[in-house]
C-alpha positions in Angstrom: 49.8 -77.6 218.1 47.5 -75.4 219.9 43.8 -76.5 219.5 44.6 -80.1 218.7 47.0 -81.4 221.5 45.3 -81.9 224.8 46.9 -83.4 227.9 46.0 -86.9 226.7 47.9 -86.7 223.8 50.8 -85.1 225.2 51.0 -87.6 227.9 50.7 -90.6 225.4 53.7 -89.0 223.6 55.6 -88.9 226.9 54.7 -92.5 227.8 55.9 -93.7 224.4 59.3 -92.1 224.8 58.9 -88.7 223.4 58.5 -85.1 225.2 54.8 -84.4 224.9 53.7 -80.7 224.8 50.5 -78.7 225.7 50.0 -75.3 224.2 48.4 -72.9 226.8 48.9 -69.6 225.1 45.3 -69.2 224.3 44.2 -70.4 227.7 43.6 -68.5 230.8 45.4 -69.1 234.0 42.9 -71.6 235.4 42.7 -73.4 232.1 46.4 -73.5 231.9 46.7 -74.8 235.4 44.2 -77.6 234.6 46.1 -78.8 231.6 49.4 -79.0 233.5 47.7 -80.9 236.3 45.9 -83.3 233.9 49.1 -83.9 232.0 50.9 -84.7 235.2 48.2 -87.0 236.3 48.6 -89.1 233.2 52.3 -89.5 232.9 55.4 -89.8 235.2 57.7 -88.4 232.3 58.6 -84.9 231.6 56.6 -82.7 229.5 56.6 -79.2 227.8 54.2 -76.4 228.4 54.3 -73.8 225.6 53.6 -70.1 226.0 53.2 -67.2 223.6 55.2 -64.1 224.3 54.0 -61.7 221.6 54.0 -58.0 222.1 50.8 -56.7 223.6 48.1 -56.0 220.6 47.7 -52.3 219.7 44.1 -51.5 219.5 43.1 -49.4 216.4 39.3 -48.9 216.4 39.2 -47.7 212.8 41.2 -50.8 211.6 39.1 -53.2 213.7 35.9 -51.7 212.3 37.2 -51.7 208.8 38.2 -55.5 209.3 34.5 -56.4 210.5 33.2 -54.6 207.5 35.3 -56.5 205.3 34.1 -59.9 206.8 30.5 -58.9 207.2 29.4 -60.1 203.7 30.8 -63.6 204.7 29.0 -63.5 208.0 25.8 -62.5 206.0 26.3 -65.5 203.5 26.3 -67.9 206.7 23.2 -66.5 208.0 24.9 -64.8 211.0 25.3 -61.3 212.3 29.0 -60.3 212.4 30.1 -59.2 215.9 30.1 -55.4 216.5 33.4 -55.1 217.9 36.7 -57.2 218.6 38.7 -57.7 221.6 42.1 -59.1 222.7 40.9 -62.6 223.3 44.0 -63.7 225.2 47.0 -62.2 226.9 50.6 -62.5 226.2 52.7 -64.3 228.7 54.9 -61.1 228.8 52.2 -59.4 230.8 50.2 -62.1 232.4 51.7 -62.0 236.0 49.0 -64.6 237.3 49.9 -67.2 234.6 53.6 -66.6 235.5 53.0 -67.2 239.1 51.0 -70.2 238.2 54.0 -71.7 236.3 56.3 -71.1 239.4 53.7 -72.8 241.5 53.2 -75.8 239.3 56.8 -76.0 238.0 56.3 -78.0 234.9 59.7 -79.9 233.9 60.0 -78.1 230.7 58.4 -74.4 229.5 58.9 -73.2 226.0 58.4 -69.8 224.4 57.2 -68.6 221.1 57.2 -65.2 219.5 59.8 -64.1 221.9 60.9 -64.1 225.5 59.9 -63.0 228.9 62.2 -60.7 230.8 65.6 -61.6 232.3 63.9 -61.7 235.8 61.3 -64.2 234.7 63.7 -66.4 233.0 65.9 -66.4 236.2 63.1 -67.2 238.4 61.9 -70.2 236.1 65.4 -71.4 235.9 65.9 -71.2 239.7 62.9 -73.5 239.9 64.8 -76.1 237.8 62.5 -75.7 234.8 64.2 -76.3 231.4 63.5 -73.5 228.8 63.2 -73.8 225.2 62.5 -71.0 222.8 61.6 -70.8 219.1 63.9 -69.0 216.7 63.7 -68.4 212.9 67.1 -66.8 212.6 70.5 -67.2 214.1 70.3 -63.5 215.5 67.2 -64.6 217.4 68.7 -67.8 218.6 71.7 -66.1 220.0 69.6 -63.6 221.9 67.6 -66.6 223.4 71.0 -68.5 224.2 72.4 -65.3 225.8 69.4 -64.9 227.7 69.8 -68.3 229.4 67.5 -70.4 227.2 68.5 -74.1 227.4 67.7 -75.2 223.9 66.6 -73.5 220.8 63.7 -74.7 218.3 64.7 -74.0 214.8 61.5 -73.4 213.1 61.8 -73.7 209.5 59.5 -71.9 206.9 57.9 -75.3 206.3 56.4 -75.4 209.8 52.7 -75.4 210.4 51.0 -73.0 212.8 52.1 -69.6 213.7 55.5 -68.3 212.7 57.9 -67.7 215.4 58.9 -64.1 214.3 59.6 -61.8 217.2 58.9 -58.6 215.3 56.0 -59.1 212.7 57.3 -55.9 211.1 60.7 -57.2 210.5 61.9 -59.1 207.3 61.5 -62.7 207.4 64.4 -64.6 205.6 62.3 -67.8 205.4 65.1 -70.3 206.0 64.1 -73.8 205.4 64.2 -76.2 208.5 67.4 -78.0 207.4 69.3 -74.8 206.4 68.3 -73.1 209.6 69.1 -76.3 211.9 72.5 -76.4 210.3 73.3 -72.9 210.8 72.2 -72.9 214.3 73.9 -76.2 215.1 77.3 -74.6 213.8 77.1 -71.3 215.8 75.3 -72.0 219.1 76.5 -74.0 222.1 73.0 -75.1 223.3 71.1 -77.9 221.8 69.1 -77.3 218.5 65.6 -78.9 218.0 64.6 -79.0 214.5 61.0 -78.2 213.5 59.1 -77.9 210.3 58.0 -80.5 207.6 59.3 -83.5 209.7 56.7 -86.3 209.5 58.6 -89.6 209.6 61.9 -91.4 210.7 63.6 -90.3 207.7 62.8 -86.8 208.4 64.1 -87.2 212.1 67.3 -88.9 210.9 67.8 -86.1 208.4 67.4 -83.5 211.2 69.8 -85.4 213.4 72.4 -85.6 210.5 72.2 -81.7 210.2 73.1 -81.4 213.9 69.9 -81.3 215.6 69.6 -83.1 219.1 66.0 -84.0 218.2 63.1 -83.1 216.2 59.8 -81.4 217.0 56.6 -82.6 215.2 53.2 -81.1 215.2 51.2 -81.9 212.0 52.2 -85.6 212.3 50.2 -85.9 215.2 46.9 -84.0 213.9 45.2 -87.3 212.9 46.0 -89.5 215.8 43.6 -90.9 218.2 43.8 -88.3 221.0 44.0 -85.2 218.9 41.2 -82.7 219.2 41.1 -82.1 215.3 37.6 -82.4 214.1 36.4 -84.6 211.2 36.8 -81.8 208.6 40.2 -80.9 209.7 41.3 -84.7 209.4 39.7 -85.0 206.0 41.4 -81.9 204.8 44.7 -83.1 206.0 44.2 -86.0 203.3 42.9 -83.9 200.4 44.7 -81.6 198.0 44.6 -78.8 200.5 47.5 -80.6 202.2 49.7 -80.1 199.0 48.8 -76.4 199.2 49.5 -75.0 202.6 49.6 -71.2 202.9 51.4 -68.9 205.3 48.9 -66.3 205.9 48.2 -63.6 208.4 44.4 -63.4 207.7 43.2 -65.9 210.2 44.8 -64.5 213.4 46.8 -61.4 212.6 50.2 -63.1 212.5 51.8 -65.2 209.7 50.7 -68.9 210.3 50.8 -71.9 207.9 47.4 -73.3 207.2 45.9 -76.0 205.0 44.4 -74.3 201.9 40.8 -73.3 202.7 38.4 -70.3 202.5 40.5 -68.2 204.7 43.7 -68.7 202.5 41.9 -67.7 199.4 41.9 -64.0 200.8 45.7 -64.1 201.3 46.6 -62.4 198.0 43.7 -60.1 198.1 44.3 -58.3 201.6 47.1 -56.0 202.5 48.6 -57.2 205.8 48.6 -53.7 207.2 44.8 -53.8 207.1 44.5 -56.6 209.4 44.2 -55.9 213.2 46.9 -57.0 215.6 47.2 -60.5 216.9 45.2 -61.8 218.6 42.5 -59.4 218.0 42.0 -60.5 214.3 41.7 -64.0 215.7 38.6 -62.9 217.7 37.0 -62.3 214.1 38.1 -65.5 212.8 36.9 -67.6 215.7 33.5 -66.1 215.3 33.5 -66.8 211.7 34.6 -70.4 212.1 31.9 -70.9 214.8 29.3 -69.6 212.4 30.5 -71.7 209.6 30.3 -74.9 211.8 26.8 -74.1 212.8 26.0 -73.7 209.0 27.6 -77.0 208.2 30.4 -75.4 206.3 33.8 -76.8 207.1 36.0 -74.4 205.0 36.8 -72.0 207.5 38.7 -73.8 210.2 42.1 -72.5 211.5 43.6 -75.8 210.1 47.3 -75.3 211.0 49.5 -77.8 209.3 53.0 -77.7 207.8 54.3 -78.6 204.3 54.9 -82.1 205.3 51.1 -82.6 205.6 50.7 -84.9 202.7 52.7 -87.4 204.5 50.2 -87.5 207.5 49.1 -90.8 208.7 45.9 -91.8 210.7 46.9 -94.0 213.6 47.1 -93.9 217.4 49.7 -91.9 219.3 51.2 -95.0 220.5 51.4 -96.6 217.1 52.9 -93.4 215.5 55.6 -93.2 218.2 56.5 -96.9 217.4 56.6 -96.4 213.8 58.7 -93.3 214.1 61.2 -95.2 216.2 61.2 -98.1 213.9 61.8 -95.9 210.9 64.6 -93.9 212.6 66.3 -97.2 213.5 66.3 -98.4 209.9 67.4 -95.0 208.3 70.9 -93.7 208.3 
């Protein structure tokens, strides 16, 4: 998951027999290149590099100003001046030609896409390099679009999943299919492999996903409290608190729906009209400023603590031990 999974964590997963992943959607081209090179230096195994393919943000000065005004009292309570303006803090892979060229140059073994797909020319260029391509889908329709575009495997992201919802058009209706229903539907209707994602925390969950037709399972929340995770102490503590039993899918943090541990951000979810929130990732600029201010003030309730509905099953252990445990659980579960 972006923000918690550095190259060291991804490589440890790879070296233990999994497919580790680094998320570079919120990183500039130099930072993304560095993460790829660091991961490659730590493992001889294949690994995945994840990119965000969201539509470019639509700037709306009035909406952004109103959003800052709404947040200003909270900044004041923290003793910090709110920013005067908001910006698009990172670009989409759809328009970041420098990052695309970097991927062709570095040629990581696997590349995955979230929020949509790059154009056909870019997909062809990546496949010509021998790169295996994954894409997130939350509906059969999106999965078929990805399959027809040449994507090699589809990640079936259930409603339970932590982090950003992989919806392509945020204005469209989200059917909110659960992981196992979605996995089964995709497995019955696609000819490419299906990877189940969302709420899977142990070997029993992996086995259930396999029994539903998945080729494998993708896990994020399970690794938040491992040794190589970048999650801070408050994030890890929240993961083992009542907040884990009350995750919320909310757009208030970043501007796009994302599942988060219950905190000060999620309290606003029922109070705010989503149409009032600036586009992703412009809204995230405000949240990151607020999170930084809260940390300085010693307040932990404003973290972007992404986590899935399986959060109460989190275990604190090393990546290596978790991978061994998952394999043992899988081997003894039918």
